[in-house]
C-alpha positions as a printed Julia matrix, in Angstrom:
412×3 Matrix{Float64}:
 -21.31   12.92   -7.12
 -22.23    9.54   -5.57
 -19.17    7.73   -4.95
 -21.07    4.8    -3.78
 -22.87    4.19   -6.91
 -22.23    0.6    -8.22
 -19.63    0.45  -10.77
 -20.4    -1.36  -14.21
 -19.56   -5.23  -14.27
 -16.28   -6.17  -16.19
 -17.21   -6.19  -19.87
 -14.13   -8.38  -20.92
 -14.73   -7.96  -24.67
 -14.86   -4.12  -24.16
 -11.66   -4.33  -21.91
  -9.75   -6.38  -24.16
 -10.47   -4.15  -27.3
  -8.68   -1.46  -25.44
  -5.27   -3.21  -25.64
  -4.16   -3.05  -29.1
  -1.39   -5.76  -28.51
  -4.08   -8.32  -27.52
  -5.21   -8.47  -31.27
  -1.83   -9.82  -32.28
  -1.07  -13.45  -33.19
   2.06  -14.99  -32.35
   3.1   -18.03  -34.55
  -0.27  -18.24  -36.09
  -2.15  -18.12  -32.84
  -4.09  -15.5   -30.86
  -1.65  -14.0   -28.19
  -2.54  -15.55  -24.79
  -0.31  -13.16  -22.58
   0.05  -14.51  -18.98
   3.26  -12.73  -17.83
   1.51   -9.83  -16.06
   3.44  -10.42  -12.82
   6.5    -9.48  -14.93
   4.73   -6.41  -16.94
   1.36   -5.82  -17.89
   0.13   -4.56  -21.29
  -1.04   -1.02  -21.83
  -4.63    0.21  -22.78
  -5.15    2.81  -25.39
  -5.85    5.31  -22.81
  -2.34    5.0   -21.49
  -0.67    5.01  -24.84
  -2.56    7.99  -25.95
  -1.8     9.81  -22.53
   2.01    9.26  -23.04
   1.93   10.17  -26.92
   0.01   13.36  -26.1
   2.57   14.71  -23.68
   5.07   14.5   -26.51
   2.55   15.92  -29.23
   0.95   18.66  -27.48
   2.62   19.72  -24.12
   6.14   18.36  -23.62
   8.48   20.69  -21.66
  10.65   20.05  -18.59
   8.65   20.22  -15.38
   8.81   22.8   -12.37
  10.57   26.17  -12.57
   9.62   26.97  -16.29
   7.4    29.97  -16.72
   6.24   29.34  -20.29
   2.74   27.54  -21.15
   4.12   24.35  -22.08
   6.18   24.07  -18.84
   3.13   24.9   -16.78
   1.22   22.32  -18.68
   3.56   19.53  -18.36
   4.1    20.5   -14.59
   0.43   20.73  -13.94
  -0.28   17.17  -15.45
   2.91   15.71  -13.71
   1.79   16.74  -10.21
  -1.59   15.92  -10.94
  -0.45   12.38  -11.48
   1.25   12.55   -7.96
  -2.15   13.45   -6.6
  -3.59   10.48   -8.17
  -1.01    8.15   -6.96
  -1.51    9.55   -3.37
  -5.37    8.92   -3.64
  -4.86    5.54   -5.08
  -2.84    4.3    -2.14
  -4.86    6.15    0.39
  -2.19    8.32    1.28
  -2.92   11.74    3.28
  -1.01   13.94    1.27
   0.57   14.11   -2.15
   3.92   15.14   -0.75
   4.17   11.94    0.95
   4.73   10.52   -2.55
   8.3    10.41   -4.14
   8.13    9.85   -7.76
  10.86    7.25   -8.81
  11.59    4.97  -11.95
   9.94    1.98  -10.09
   9.93   -0.05   -7.03
  13.58   -0.86   -7.29
  14.58    2.77   -7.2
  12.32    3.45   -4.49
  13.61    0.66   -2.29
  17.3     1.79   -2.99
  16.31    5.11   -2.06
  15.11    4.14    1.36
  18.06    1.86    1.83
  20.33    4.7     1.02
  18.62    7.4     3.18
  17.3     5.44    6.06
  20.28    3.36    6.03
  22.72    6.38    6.8
  21.67    6.22   10.46
  22.54    2.46   10.75
  25.23    1.22   13.03
  27.06   -2.07   13.14
  24.97   -4.89   14.52
  21.65   -3.13   13.49
  19.28   -5.54   12.1
  17.12   -5.66    8.79
  14.51   -8.38    8.53
  13.55   -9.65    5.3
  11.98  -12.94    4.11
  12.71  -15.9     1.85
   9.9   -14.83   -0.46
  11.45  -11.46   -1.51
  12.31  -10.24   -4.92
  15.86   -9.4    -5.5
  15.1    -5.81   -5.46
  13.99   -6.14   -1.98
  17.24   -8.23   -0.88
  20.18   -6.73   -2.69
  19.77   -3.08   -1.57
  19.76   -4.29    2.01
  22.78   -6.27    1.47
  24.61   -3.62   -0.1
  23.66   -1.44    2.76
  24.72   -4.07    5.43
  28.05   -4.22    3.78
  28.68   -0.5     3.92
  27.4    -0.11    7.5
  28.07   -3.43    9.46
  24.22   -3.97    9.76
  23.07   -7.41    9.69
  20.34   -8.86    7.37
  18.21  -11.63    8.9
  15.81  -13.74    7.05
  12.2   -14.93    7.84
  11.46  -18.41    6.74
   8.82  -19.38    4.29
   6.39  -22.34    5.09
   5.85  -25.42    3.01
   2.44  -23.9     1.73
   4.39  -20.64    0.77
   3.29  -18.39    3.56
   5.45  -16.41    5.84
   6.34  -18.05    9.17
   4.95  -15.51   11.44
   6.23  -17.22   14.68
   9.65  -17.22   13.14
   9.37  -13.57   12.34
   8.29  -12.71   15.88
  11.22  -14.61   17.1
  13.68  -12.59   14.67
  12.78   -9.39   16.54
  15.22   -7.89   18.9
  16.2    -4.58   20.35
  18.51   -4.07   17.34
  15.93   -4.56   14.66
  15.5    -1.11   12.74
  13.48   -2.39    9.59
  11.17   -5.07    8.3
  11.22   -4.91    4.4
   8.59   -7.55    3.33
   6.89   -8.09    0.07
   3.04   -7.39    0.33
   2.05   -9.98   -2.3
   4.52  -12.53   -3.74
   5.47  -12.36   -7.64
   6.28  -16.17   -7.45
   3.76  -17.63   -4.89
   0.84  -15.15   -5.18
   1.01  -15.22   -1.41
  -0.68  -12.13    0.15
   1.08  -11.46    3.37
  -0.8    -9.95    6.48
   0.65   -6.37    5.94
  -1.06   -4.98    9.16
   0.33   -7.91   11.41
   3.84   -7.32   10.22
   3.5    -3.64   10.72
   2.15   -4.01   14.29
   5.12   -6.39   15.05
   7.64   -4.01   13.66
   6.24   -1.07   15.46
   5.75   -3.03   18.52
   9.67   -3.6    18.56
  10.4    -0.13   17.59
  11.31   -1.04   14.01
  10.01    0.84   10.73
   8.28   -1.35    8.09
   8.72   -1.08    4.22
   6.12   -3.04    2.1
   7.11   -3.91   -1.42
   3.63   -3.38   -3.26
   4.79   -4.18   -6.74
   2.02   -6.92   -7.12
  -0.45   -5.89   -4.45
  -1.03   -2.41   -5.88
  -2.4    -4.0    -9.06
  -4.47   -6.79   -7.74
  -5.59   -5.57   -4.18
  -7.14   -2.33   -2.93
  -4.5    -0.91   -0.84
  -4.78    1.65    1.85
  -1.43    2.57    3.43
  -3.06    4.86    5.99
  -5.07    1.63    7.21
  -2.0    -0.61    6.8
   0.1     1.87    8.86
   3.45    1.04    7.11
   6.23    3.26    7.12
   7.07    3.01    3.59
   5.26    1.42    0.43
   6.73    1.09   -2.97
   5.21    0.11   -6.09
   6.01    0.34  -10.0
   3.76    1.58  -12.77
   4.46   -0.93  -15.42
   2.61   -3.81  -13.83
  -0.18   -1.53  -13.26
  -1.09   -1.15  -17.0
   1.08    2.02  -16.92
   4.49    2.88  -18.68
   7.76    1.39  -17.72
  10.23    3.74  -16.01
   7.79    5.3   -13.52
   6.76    4.38  -10.05
   6.61    5.55   -6.39
   7.68    5.47   -2.9
   5.11    6.4    -0.05
   6.45    7.43    3.14
   4.36    7.75    6.26
   4.38   11.0     8.84
   7.48   12.99    8.79
   9.81   10.25    7.45
  10.83   12.33    4.32
  11.6    15.42    6.18
  13.92   13.39    8.51
  15.78   11.21    5.79
  18.61   12.82    4.03
  18.64   12.96    0.13
  19.99   10.13   -1.69
  20.97   11.83   -4.98
  22.11   15.04   -5.83
  21.43   17.44   -8.76
  18.97   19.87  -10.21
  15.58   20.11   -8.85
  16.17   18.51   -5.27
  17.98   21.85   -4.09
  16.96   25.09   -2.47
  20.12   26.99   -2.58
  23.6    25.78   -4.07
  26.8    27.57   -2.71
  30.47   26.63   -3.26
  30.94   25.19    0.36
  27.26   23.81    0.82
  23.85   23.1    -0.51
  20.45   23.28    1.07
  17.59   20.93    0.09
  14.11   21.81   -1.42
  10.72   20.84    0.32
   9.67   17.13    0.2
   9.07   15.33   -1.94
  11.38   17.11   -4.29
  14.37   16.62   -2.14
  14.41   13.15   -3.38
  13.68   13.9    -6.96
  17.07   14.99   -8.42
  17.25   15.47  -12.36
  14.8    15.34  -14.96
  12.03   12.91  -14.26
  10.22   10.5   -16.63
   7.77   13.2   -17.35
   5.45   11.56  -20.05
   5.68    8.15  -18.13
   4.49    9.6   -14.79
   1.58   11.26  -16.5
   1.06    7.8   -18.23
   0.89    6.33  -14.87
  -1.74    8.86  -13.67
  -3.68    7.72  -16.92
  -3.4     3.93  -15.79
  -4.67    4.88  -12.5
  -7.62    6.65  -13.9
  -8.23    3.88  -16.23
  -8.28    1.35  -13.56
 -10.41    3.44  -11.28
 -13.42    2.93  -13.49
 -13.7    -0.64  -12.6
 -14.87   -2.32   -9.2
 -11.78   -3.74   -7.57
 -13.87   -6.46   -5.86
 -15.05   -7.39   -9.26
 -11.34   -7.52  -10.66
 -10.24   -9.7    -7.72
 -13.1   -11.99   -8.25
 -12.27  -12.45  -11.88
  -8.8   -12.96  -11.46
  -9.5   -15.64   -8.74
 -12.0   -17.37  -11.14
  -9.12  -17.62  -13.55
  -6.74  -18.97  -11.27
  -9.16  -21.65   -9.91
  -9.89  -22.48  -13.61
  -6.12  -23.01  -14.28
  -5.56  -25.0   -10.95
  -8.42  -27.54  -12.12
  -6.94  -27.64  -15.52
  -3.44  -28.71  -14.36
  -5.01  -30.84  -11.4
  -3.42  -34.36  -11.56
  -0.85  -33.61  -14.21
   1.91  -36.16  -13.76
   5.17  -34.78  -12.39
   3.84  -31.25  -12.03
   4.83  -29.5    -8.49
   3.1   -26.45   -7.62
   4.84  -23.87   -5.78
   2.61  -21.53   -3.5
  -0.46  -22.76   -2.0
  -1.18  -20.22    0.28
  -4.71  -19.64    1.67
  -4.54  -16.0     0.82
  -3.21  -15.99   -2.75
  -3.46  -13.86   -5.73
  -3.8   -14.9    -9.39
  -0.36  -16.27   -9.85
   0.52  -19.77  -10.73
   4.07  -21.21  -10.39
   5.06  -24.9   -11.12
   8.04  -27.15  -11.77
   7.59  -30.01  -14.02
   9.75  -33.37  -13.39
  11.78  -34.12  -16.49
  11.1   -30.76  -18.29
  13.13  -27.66  -17.68
  10.89  -24.52  -17.24
  12.8   -22.54  -20.02
  11.9   -25.6   -22.54
   8.29  -25.55  -21.43
   7.89  -21.71  -21.77
   9.6   -21.77  -25.26
   7.47  -24.58  -26.41
   4.29  -22.82  -25.12
   5.27  -19.95  -26.96
   4.73  -21.8   -30.23
   1.13  -21.96  -29.42
   0.91  -18.22  -28.65
   0.93  -18.62  -24.79
   3.36  -16.14  -23.03
   4.39  -17.32  -19.7
   7.56  -16.59  -17.55
  10.1   -19.3   -16.85
  13.14  -18.86  -14.63
  14.02  -17.8   -10.96
  11.72  -14.61  -11.24
  14.5   -12.68   -9.37
  13.86  -14.88   -6.24
  16.64  -17.23   -6.07
  16.46  -17.71   -2.1
  12.9   -18.76   -2.64
  13.83  -21.19   -5.38
  16.25  -22.73   -3.13
  13.78  -22.81   -0.4
  11.6   -25.13   -2.76
  14.67  -27.14   -3.98
  14.16  -26.04   -7.57
  16.2   -23.7    -9.86
  13.36  -22.39  -11.65
   9.6   -22.52  -12.11
   7.19  -21.78  -14.88
   4.7   -18.86  -13.96
   1.47  -17.96  -15.38
  -0.1   -14.78  -14.05
  -3.37  -13.4   -14.79
  -4.73   -9.8   -15.2
  -7.99   -8.0   -15.7
  -8.03   -8.65  -19.44
  -7.35  -12.46  -19.4
 -10.31  -14.83  -20.23
 -11.33  -18.41  -19.54
 -10.46  -19.21  -23.24
  -6.92  -17.84  -22.35
  -6.9   -20.31  -19.46
  -7.9   -23.11  -21.5
  -5.38  -22.23  -24.25
  -2.76  -22.22  -21.43
  -3.65  -25.77  -20.13
  -3.87  -27.24  -23.69
  -0.44  -25.78  -24.68
   1.16  -26.9   -21.42
  -0.25  -30.26  -22.11
   1.13  -30.58  -25.58
   4.44  -29.11  -24.63
   4.89  -31.44  -21.81
   4.07  -34.44  -23.98
   6.64  -33.2   -26.35
   9.33  -33.01  -23.68
   8.53  -35.97  -21.5
């Protein structure tokens, strides 16, 4: 098989036809779905993969000896292999299946954090999602560790000089978002990893957005931990993964106790299963994990460079469409930026704008986007966010600009 054969160009009509929800009308208008950074829609292939588990081969995974259990286990573990390949991991057993990025970060905070001592330092940034802030704050409260903050520049980029200045002999972990869910900023992951490792610190990357919009190779990046979630990747909600480099999973203690994560249980002690099962207590989201594998297969049929180019062209078109709009303040103008557009409008609350735009069938997100420290950094309490995906079109962008104009004139 020739892996270097060119992949077909994006056929937007064909892609859109695979997403049943995109044929819906909202308030008498065609649905224009621009809330992809919060959660993406699902193609028929993913919907069918999940439904087929329940229709044909549902059983609990691992340990079962009957046919259904074997089929379910095989499909479940095949999905783990697909995730490993998708992220560029060396081995499938470096992938822990979780309910999503939030659970994956909490897992690391709990397990890695058991070794932390008072005064040890965790470095995060002002552009983090709450799921990459609160677990570290809870950990600091438990252990006496200190959370240190890397500032964000006016253009919405990490202040790398400040980040370098935050490093000390006590830095144990840098936990940084790979691509911001508000700014679209793509951080220089290799640079952050190098800085962390040069100072004896581990590095965790939150790849919730980057796994969807960028080609990710964790081996090349060199991070210690990488987390992502399936529901932004055209897969089901309730399924995601943690990648851990090297022998981290062997070294870390388990974080939840229960079935599946044990080797032996005695009255006075227990021993643990081999990795990654040591971190997978209880019955997992079987069908959803299999659905995530199907989403990775589905996405894999397209050329990633073509997707990036397409999404970038949508962002550029939207930027041109809102250029010069009175009272509009863009948040996040990084040079390296994914297809996310956040803005505040003078005299109009983000929630009001989003609600009015919904009248025209345009779905955008409004609020603090689980990034309140970042909102405060830019002096706003909320923004409107339009975020683009593979199935969005130029017509979607134009409908967004038109709906924004109409809604704005109604409010101001």
